[in-house]
C-alpha positions, 0 to 999 in steps of 0.5 A, a space after each residue: 648293929 640295927 634296929 627295926 622302927 616299929 609302926 603299926 603292924 610291926 613293919 619297917 619303915 618306908 624310903 620313898 627312893 631308890 637311890 643308892 645314895 640315899 639308902 646308904 645314908 639312911 642305913 647309917 641312922 641304924 634303923 631298919 627301912 625298905 626302899 621303893 621307887 618313886 614316881 612324881 615329877 621334880 620340879 621346885 615351886 620357885 615362888 617358894 623359899 628353896 628351904 620350903 620348895 625343897 620340903 614340899 617336894 620331899 613330901 609330894 614323893 611321900 604322899 606318892 606312895 601313901 596309898 600304897 604303904 597307908 599305916 607304914 612311916 614313909 621317908 621322902 628327901 630331896 636336894 637342891 644347890 642354890 647360888 645367886 637366887 637361882 636353884 640348880 638341881 640335876 643337869 638336863 645334859 653335858 652343856 648345862 651340867 658344864 653351866 652349872 660347874 662354871 657358876 660354882 667355879 670359885 664360889 660359895 654356894 648353898 645345899 639345902 636337904 629337905 626330908 618329910 616324914 608322913 605317917 597315913 596322913 599325919 607329916 613332919 618336915 625338915 631340912 638342913 642347910 650347908 654352906 660349899 666353897 669351890 676352888 676355881 676350876 678351869 674349863 678344861 678341869 670341868 669338861 674332865 669331869 662332866 666326861 666322868 659321868 658323874 655330874 648326871 643325876 647330881 644337884 648342882 652337878 656335882 658328887 662331893 664324896 666322889 670326884 667332885 671332891 677335888 674341887 671343894 675348898 671347904 664346908 660349913 655345915 653337915 656333909 651329909 646333907 651335901 651328899 643328900 641326906 642330913 644322917 644326924 638330924 634324921 636320926 633325932 626325929 625317928 628318935 621321937 618317933 619311936 618316943 611317941 613325940 614325932 607328931 607334938 614336940 618335934 614340930 617346935 624345931 
C-alpha cells in the first residue's frame, strides 16, 4: 500500500540516490518517490563528530540536486562505520576491504546513518546509530568474503543483509540503520511533513 507525499505541484519527493538498497528501504515507508543520481564527493570531515559528519554529507547530497528540484522535498542519506575513533567508509580495493574486516573481527563497532530532508533550502537532518558485534573471523574467512565482491561499495566493507550476516554476533539498535536507512525514523519525519510540522516541532528531537 503506497501513498503520495504531496509537495508543491503535487509531486513526489526525491531520493538523492540510485542505490537499489536505499530505494528498497525508502519504499518501505509507503510513500512514493523518484530516485535520481547524485554527483558529490563523499568525503567525511574528520574534524566533526561522526554523527555530525555523516549528516553533513547527507545534506550535501540534497544540495547537489536542489537546483533541479527547487520545489520538491529531497532526501539524502549516507552511512559510516565507526571504531577506535576511526571512520570506515567504502573500501578502495581488496586490500582495504581486508584491512577493515580484520579491524572489525571479534569486536564491537558503531554504524551511523545520517539523513537530510531539504525543501527549497529549508532542511532538517537526523541520524540513527546501531551497535554491531562481530564474531572473530579467520584470515581465510575474510579473504573468501572479499572474493564474493559484496564488501565493495559498502561502508565498513560488509553487508548485514548479505553474506556479511554470517559474521554478525548481535546488534543493539535499528537493523535498517546498518543496511543504510533508518526506515521507522524516516517515516515519522515524512508524517511530520504531511502534518505541516517538519520544519518546526521535529527540529526538537
